[in-house]
N, C-alpha and C positions, 0 to 999 in steps of 0.2 A: 504493500500500500504506500502511496505517496505520503511522505511524512507531513506534508502540508495539507493533506486532505482529511477532513473529519469523517468518521464513520457515519453511515446513515442512520444506524440504530444504536441506542444506548440503553443500558440497564435502567438508568435514571439520570436526571440532571440536577444540578445544585448550584448554589452561589459560590461555595468554596469546597474544594476537595483537599483534605489535609492528609498528607502522606506521612505516617508516623504516629504511633499511639503511645509514646512516652508521655511524661508529665508536660513537656512543652507542647506537643501536638494536642493533647487533651485540653490543656488550658486555653489554647487558641480557639479550639472548637467551642468550648464553654462560653468564652467571651463573645464570639461571633453569634452564637445561638441566643445569648442574652439580648443582643442587639437586633434580633429578628431574622438573621441570616439562616438559610437552609444549608446545613453542612453535612459532609460525609467524611468520616475518618477511615483511612485504610491502613491496616497494620499487618505486616507480614507474619508476625508471630503472635504473642500474647501481650495485650496492652500493659505497659508498665513493667515488663519483665527484663528490660535492658538496664541501663545505668540507673534509672529511677528505682529499681528494686533493690539495688545495692547501696544507695546513698544513705548517709547518716541523717540527712534532713536538717543540717545546721543552717540557720538563717543568721549569718555572722558577718555582716559587712565591715564591722570594726575589728573583730578578732582575726579575721582572715586577710586583713589589709597587708599588702606587700609593697615594697619600694618600686617606684617607676610605673605605677598603674593608676594614674589619676582618673582616666576615663572609666575604668572598671569600677573604681570606688564610687563615682557618681552614679553609675548604673545600678550598682548593688544597693546603695542607700535609697535610691528612688524606688526600687522594687520592695525593699524592706518596709518602706512607708506605705506601700499598697497592700501589704499582706493581711492586716486585720480585716479590711473590707473584702478582700478576695476570699479569705477563709469564711467569713460570715455569709457571703453569697453562696459559696459551694455547700456549706452545711445547711443553709436554708433550703436550697434547691434539692438537695439529696436526702435530707433528714439523717445524715450520718456524721459523727464526729471525726475530726482529723488529727486530734492531739496536738493542736497548735498552742505553744506556751512561750511566753517571753521570759525565759528563765535566767538569761545572762550566761556569759562564758568566762571561765577562769583559765588563763593560759599560764602554765606553770613552768618555772625554771627549776630543774632538778639538781643543778650544780652551778658553780660560779661562771663557767663559760656560757652556759645557756642563759644565765641571768644577764650577762653582758649583751647578748644578741637580743634578748627580749626587751631590754631597756632602750635599745636603739629603735626598735619598732614602736615602743611607747612614746618616745620623743617625736616620731613621725605622726603618730595618732594625735598627740597633743597640739602639734603645730597646725594640724588640719582642723582643730576644734572638735575632735571626736570625744565621746564620753567614755573615758577609760582612766584607770589609775593604778598605781603600783601598790601592792600589799606585801608586807613582810611575811616570814614563815608563820608567825603566830596568827596574824590576821587572816592569812589564807586558810589555815586549818580551823579557824573559828567558823568560816563560811562552809568549808567542806572538811569535816573532821576525819574523813577516811583517807585524806591525802597522805602520801609518804612523809614520815616525820622529818627526814633529812632534806626536804626541799629548801631552795634558796629564796624563793619569793614567787610572786605571780602578778599578772596584769588582769584586772577585772574589767570586762566589757559588759556593763550591766544591761545594755539594751539589746544584746543579741538574743536570738530565740531558736526554737526548734519546731519542727512539724514532722509527722510520720508520713514519709512519701508514699508508702504502700496504702495507708488509710486514705490519703488525699487522692490517689489514683482511683481507688474503689468508689470514693464519693463523687469524683468527676464523672466516672462511667455511669453511675446511678443517676446523676443529675442530667446527663446527656440523654439517657434513655427516657427519663420522665419528660424531657423537653421535646422528644420526638426526633432527635438527631439520629443519624445512621452511623454505626460503628461496625465496619467489616473487618474481621480478624482472620488470620491464617491464610492470607492471600497477598501476593506481592504485585506491585505494578511493574509492567514491562516497558512502558513508554509514556511520554507526555504527548498528547495529541496537540496539534497546532492547526490554526486556521488563519491564513493571511499573516503568518509569522508570529502569531500570538498563541500562548497556551490556551487551549480550549477544553481540556479534560485529560483523563488518564485511561490507559488501556491496562487491563488486569491479566494475570497469568491464566485465568480460565477462559480467556477469549472475550469476556464482556468489557464494556467500557462505561465510563461515567463522564458526562459532559459537565463542565464547571466554568463559571466566569473567571475564577481565580484558582490556581493550584499553589499549594503551600508545601514546601519540602521541609520536613521536620524529623529527619531520620537519624539524628545524632551522629555517632561515629561512622555509620554507613555512608553518610553524605559525601565523604571524601573519595569514595570509589563507586558510587551509584551509577550504573551504566546508563540509566534513563535520564541522567542529567548531562547536558552538553558539556564538553570540556571547559568552555568559557564560563559556565555557571556552576561547575563542580568546585565547592570551596576547599581550601587547603586544610582540611580537617583530618587529623590522625587519631587513632585509638590509643588511649593511655589506660592501661590495665590498673584496676584497683581491687584488691582483695579485702574483705571485711569478715569479722567474726561476730556472731550473735550470741549473747549470754542472757541468762535469766536469773533474777534475784527476787527478793521479797518486796512487793510493791508497797507494803505498809512501812517498811524500813529500808528505803532505797540506799544503795551504796553512795550515790551522789545525786544532787538535785539539779546541777548545772551542767552545761557543756564543759568538759575538761579536756585540755590539750597540752601536750608537751611538744618538744621539737620533733618527735618521731611518731606520735600517735594521737588520735582523738577518741573521746568517749562521749557518745550521744545517748543519754538515758531516755527511755520511754516511760510514760506514766503507768503502764501496766507491769513494771518491774524488769522489762527487757532492756538490754543495753547493746548498742552497736559500737564495735571497736574497729577503727579503721585508720587509715587505709593505705595500702601500699601504692607506690607510683612506679609503674613498670612500662618501659617502652618495648613491648613484645608483639607489636602488630595486633592481630585479631584473636590472640590466644586468651581464653577465659578459664584456663585450668586453675583450680585451687591447689596450691602447693603447701606441703608441710612446712617448708622454710618460711614462706610468707606469713602463714598463720602463727608459727612459732614466734617470729619477730614481733608481730602485733601483740600477742598475749604477754610476751616478755616485757615489752615497753609499757603495756597497760598495767602490769603488776608493779613495775617501778613507780608508776604514777599513782595508782590506787590499789594497794595490796589486797583489798577485799575481793577483787575479781577472782582470786584463787579459789574462793568458796562458792562461786556462782556456777549454775548449771550451764554447760556448753550446749547450745542448741544446734549450731552448725556454722558453716562458712560458705561464702559464695564470692564470685568475682564478676566484675562488669567492666565496660569500656567507656571511659569519659571521652567526649569529643573535644580534643584540644586543637588550638589554633596557634600560629606562629607568635601572635602578640597577646595571647590569653584572653582576648576579647571575643565575645560571640559574633556570629554572622547573622544579622537581622536586617532584612530589607529586600528591595526589588532586585531580581536577577536581570541579566542583560536581555532575556526574552520577556517581552511584555506579557502580563498576566501570570507570571511566576514569581513567587516570593520565597525567600530562604529564611529559615529559623533554626540555627544549629550552632555548634561550636561553643557551648556554654561551659565546657570543661568542668571545673570544680564547683560551679555556681548554678547548675541547672535548676535545682529546687528553689533556691532563692530568687532566681531571675524569671520564674514562670509568670508572675503577674505582670511585670513590666513588658515582657516579650509578648504576652497575649494582647495586652492593650495596644502596643505599638503596631502589631501585625493587623489587628482588627481595624485600627485607624487607617492603615494603608489599603486594606481591602475596600473600606468605605469610600476612600478618596480616589481609588483607582490609581494609586502610585505606580509610576513606570520607571524604567531604567535610569532616566535622567533626573528623577526627583530625589531630593535630599530630605531625610527625616529630620524632625526637630527634636529638641530635648536630649535626654541622656542616651537615647539609642543612636544618635547621629554618628558617633564614632564607630559603631558596629556595622556600618554599611558594607554590603558585599563588594561595592565598587572599589574598595581599597585593595582588593586582590586581583582585579581584572588585569589581563595582559601578562599573567604568569609570574608577577613579582611575588617574592616571599612564599613560594609554593613548594613546601617540603614533600618528601616521599610520604604518602598517606599511611604507609604501614609502619615506618620506622623512624620518621623524623623526630628530632628533639629540639628544634629551634623554638625559642620563646619560653622555655620552661624557666621559671624563676629559681633562684638558689633555694628559697624556702620550699617550693614545691618539690624540688628534687629530693629534699630530705624527708618528706613525708611519705 
């Protein structure tokens, strides 16, 4: 079939076809449906079973701040500000809780060297006017008595929060079903249909097709190698493997109440007594093997930070693929093909950035944003246009460009 020729018959038509059923894709669908758009989500596997399923769910724009990333900080802070209303809307529409809590984060230095590095980050936070402060060993253990006695100090980011990404995914799916949106699972797309050079729908692996006024690519780490995206629109996204362990303790007497993080591990507590311990940072292409060495390292560092983890039940371990970009910023905005939008490359911040991404993409759909249009506000720096022409385009399987020093250590 001529790639510029639309099929005469379609399974259905819609305003927006969203390719990808992770948290980003589902959040975009939810926002568009709230605005009255007819949406179809197409997911090749099980919704939310990729990077979303493995994520700790930290909403930590302050605690996760790194040097040299002012645009990412602006984007993270904007999305954190949207989270309360986003969660309220999802819970109201679905009738399901998502375990959103503004618990704060404690970033702990376990020795003098780590304290020096942490104080440099604190200086940056304070220069930027962020809400954080240094606590000595005694004050740190007053907040979290289970911390290792020999710690050197900590930085408290009181405004950081948590959400359960799996619960949020389930709630979004329920909300979409109740709103009459279509979510197709277990089927891949094979091509983007075009008409007069504009994206006009998608073809599916079973031979059916869906006509759409706008196509949105939100397939995470797969976007860097998706064969149905033209080379000019395939973002320089690479998979960055992360392994996590899941533990369970007593919800009535939790081992910690806040996000805890050291230089090499984070601990994200759930309100039901579970605890996510993560996460490795591995440049191994699309490998998702859970390794004894990776989990051993996480549990060893978690024990150094919070010795009570030794008494907790080990539930299991899993691995996922973060979609990394050369500059650690996501890719959000119009592709070079009219009618096609990209929403990927969120790396370590996919859960946090879901609301701001959903709102920005929905605005673009409503305005009919094209390749030459520039986004306003905090998503402006995330434009796909910055990568057009092949610049800063690493190997999508093994590239390591753009990883910060801090990210390499985690």
